[in-house]
C-alpha positions in Angstrom: -12.4 -7.0 35.3 -10.0 -8.2 33.0 -6.9 -6.2 32.0 -7.1 -5.3 28.8 -5.2 -2.7 26.4 -7.4 -0.4 24.9 -7.1 -2.3 21.3 -8.6 -5.2 22.8 -11.8 -3.6 23.5 -11.6 -0.6 25.6 -15.0 0.6 25.4 -18.4 -0.6 26.3 -20.3 -0.2 29.7 -19.4 -3.8 30.5 -15.3 -2.3 30.4 -15.6 0.5 32.7 -18.9 0.0 35.1 -19.8 3.0 37.5 -17.9 2.9 40.8 -14.8 1.0 39.8 -11.8 1.8 40.9 -9.3 1.6 37.9 -5.5 2.8 37.4 -5.0 3.4 33.5 -2.0 3.9 31.0 -2.7 6.9 28.9 -1.2 7.6 25.2 -0.5 10.9 26.6 3.6 11.0 27.8 2.5 7.7 29.4 0.5 8.8 32.3 -0.6 7.1 34.9 -4.3 8.0 35.7 -6.3 6.8 38.7 -9.7 7.3 39.8 -13.4 6.1 40.2 -15.9 5.6 37.1 -18.0 8.2 37.8 -19.4 7.9 34.3 -19.7 6.4 30.7 -20.6 7.5 27.7 -20.7 4.9 24.8 -21.4 7.3 22.1 -18.9 9.7 22.4 -16.1 7.6 23.9 -16.0 9.3 27.2 -14.6 8.0 30.8 -15.5 9.9 33.4 -13.3 9.6 36.5 -13.8 10.8 40.1 -10.2 11.7 41.5 -9.5 12.7 45.2 -7.9 16.1 45.6 -4.3 15.4 46.8 -2.5 18.1 48.7 -3.1 20.1 51.5 -2.3 23.7 49.9 -5.3 25.9 49.2 -5.7 24.9 45.5 -6.7 21.7 47.3 -9.7 23.4 48.9 -10.8 25.1 45.6 -14.4 24.2 44.2 -14.9 22.3 47.9 -18.7 22.7 49.1 -18.9 24.4 52.6 -18.6 21.4 55.2 -17.3 18.7 52.9 -14.0 17.3 54.1 -12.9 15.6 51.2 -12.2 17.3 47.6 -12.3 15.6 44.1 -11.7 16.4 40.6 -13.6 14.9 37.8 -11.1 14.3 34.8 -12.5 13.2 31.3 -11.0 10.8 28.9 -11.8 9.5 25.1 -11.0 6.0 25.5 -8.7 6.3 22.3 -6.2 7.7 24.5 -6.3 4.8 26.8 -3.3 2.9 26.2 -3.8 0.0 28.6 -6.0 -0.4 31.7 -3.4 -1.2 34.5 -5.4 -2.5 37.2 -9.3 -2.4 38.2 -11.7 -3.4 41.2 -15.1 -3.7 41.5 -17.2 -1.4 43.2 -18.7 -2.8 46.6 -21.8 -4.9 46.1 -24.1 -2.3 48.1 -22.3 0.6 46.7 -24.4 4.0 47.3 -25.8 6.2 44.3 -23.2 8.5 43.6 -23.8 12.1 44.6 -23.3 14.9 42.0 -20.0 17.0 43.0 -20.3 20.3 43.9 -19.6 22.6 41.1 -18.1 26.6 41.7 -20.1 28.3 39.5 -17.7 31.1 39.6 -15.1 29.0 38.8 -16.4 27.5 35.9 -17.8 30.8 34.6 -13.7 31.9 34.8 -12.8 29.1 32.6 
Protein backbone atom coordinates (compact mmCIF):
# COMPACT_ATOMS: atom_id res chain seq x y z
CA UNK A 1 0.00 0.00 0.00
CA UNK A 2 1.39 3.37 -0.97
CA UNK A 3 2.01 6.08 1.56
CA UNK A 4 -0.13 9.07 0.64
CA UNK A 5 -1.32 12.32 2.05
CA UNK A 6 -5.00 12.90 2.63
CA UNK A 7 -5.09 15.37 -0.24
CA UNK A 8 -3.64 12.80 -2.67
CA UNK A 9 -6.59 10.50 -2.23
CA UNK A 10 -7.12 9.40 1.34
CA UNK A 11 -10.42 7.84 0.46
CA UNK A 12 -11.90 4.75 -1.00
CA UNK A 13 -11.94 1.12 -0.03
CA UNK A 14 -8.64 0.51 -1.83
CA UNK A 15 -6.90 3.01 0.44
CA UNK A 16 -8.08 1.39 3.69
CA UNK A 17 -8.56 -2.38 3.22
CA UNK A 18 -10.03 -4.25 6.19
CA UNK A 19 -7.36 -5.85 8.41
CA UNK A 20 -4.59 -3.51 7.25
CA UNK A 21 -2.29 -2.16 10.01
CA UNK A 22 -1.91 1.62 9.61
CA UNK A 23 -0.09 4.49 11.28
CA UNK A 24 -1.65 7.87 10.57
CA UNK A 25 -0.84 11.48 11.32
CA UNK A 26 -3.91 13.62 12.01
CA UNK A 27 -4.52 17.34 11.59
CA UNK A 28 -5.62 17.48 15.24
CA UNK A 29 -2.44 18.60 17.04
CA UNK A 30 -0.41 16.23 14.85
CA UNK A 31 -1.56 13.16 16.78
CA UNK A 32 -0.13 9.82 15.62
CA UNK A 33 -2.72 7.03 15.48
CA UNK A 34 -1.90 3.33 15.07
CA UNK A 35 -4.35 0.50 14.59
CA UNK A 36 -5.98 -2.14 12.45
CA UNK A 37 -8.58 -1.06 9.89
CA UNK A 38 -11.83 -2.48 11.24
CA UNK A 39 -14.21 -0.77 8.81
CA UNK A 40 -14.39 2.03 6.28
CA UNK A 41 -17.54 3.83 5.13
CA UNK A 42 -16.99 5.61 1.83
CA UNK A 43 -20.28 7.52 2.02
CA UNK A 44 -19.50 9.24 5.34
CA UNK A 45 -15.70 9.09 4.84
CA UNK A 46 -15.35 7.38 8.22
CA UNK A 47 -12.41 5.13 9.04
CA UNK A 48 -12.84 2.79 12.02
CA UNK A 49 -9.63 1.58 13.66
CA UNK A 50 -9.21 -1.15 16.27
CA UNK A 51 -6.42 -0.25 18.69
CA UNK A 52 -5.02 -2.58 21.35
CA UNK A 53 -5.54 -1.29 24.89
CA UNK A 54 -2.26 -0.12 26.35
CA UNK A 55 -1.37 -0.12 30.02
CA UNK A 56 -2.12 -2.53 32.80
CA UNK A 57 -4.33 -0.43 35.05
CA UNK A 58 -7.97 -1.17 35.82
CA UNK A 59 -9.09 1.15 33.01
CA UNK A 60 -7.26 -1.06 30.50
CA UNK A 61 -9.57 -3.95 31.33
CA UNK A 62 -12.79 -1.93 31.52
CA UNK A 63 -15.22 -3.04 28.85
CA UNK A 64 -13.61 -6.42 28.18
CA UNK A 65 -15.72 -9.55 28.05
CA UNK A 66 -15.12 -12.25 30.62
CA UNK A 67 -12.32 -14.55 29.53
CA UNK A 68 -10.76 -12.05 27.13
CA UNK A 69 -7.02 -11.56 27.55
CA UNK A 70 -6.77 -8.53 25.30
CA UNK A 71 -8.87 -5.44 25.02
CA UNK A 72 -9.35 -3.04 22.15
CA UNK A 73 -10.43 0.53 21.72
CA UNK A 74 -12.44 1.50 18.68
CA UNK A 75 -11.53 4.86 17.14
CA UNK A 76 -13.60 6.53 14.43
CA UNK A 77 -11.87 9.09 12.24
CA UNK A 78 -13.21 11.29 9.49
CA UNK A 79 -10.65 10.95 6.70
CA UNK A 80 -10.68 14.73 6.22
CA UNK A 81 -8.71 14.89 9.50
CA UNK A 82 -5.99 12.50 8.29
CA UNK A 83 -2.93 14.50 7.32
CA UNK A 84 -0.73 11.63 6.16
CA UNK A 85 -0.55 7.83 6.10
CA UNK A 86 2.85 7.18 7.70
CA UNK A 87 2.88 3.41 7.24
CA UNK A 88 0.58 0.63 6.17
CA UNK A 89 0.95 -3.15 6.22
CA UNK A 90 -1.34 -5.47 4.31
CA UNK A 91 -3.43 -7.92 6.28
CA UNK A 92 -2.27 -11.56 6.20
CA UNK A 93 -3.58 -13.47 3.18
CA UNK A 94 -5.46 -15.94 5.35
CA UNK A 95 -6.97 -13.34 7.67
CA UNK A 96 -9.95 -14.55 9.63
CA UNK A 97 -13.08 -12.39 9.49
CA UNK A 98 -13.05 -10.00 12.41
CA UNK A 99 -15.59 -10.68 15.11
CA UNK A 100 -17.42 -7.75 16.58
CA UNK A 101 -15.81 -6.56 19.79
CA UNK A 102 -17.54 -6.76 23.15
CA UNK A 103 -19.56 -3.65 24.01
CA UNK A 104 -20.41 -2.91 27.63
CA UNK A 105 -23.98 -1.64 27.26
CA UNK A 106 -24.04 -0.10 30.73
CA UNK A 107 -20.97 1.96 29.93
CA UNK A 108 -22.41 2.95 26.54
CA UNK A 109 -25.67 4.07 28.18
CA UNK A 110 -23.73 6.23 30.64
CA UNK A 111 -22.14 8.10 27.75
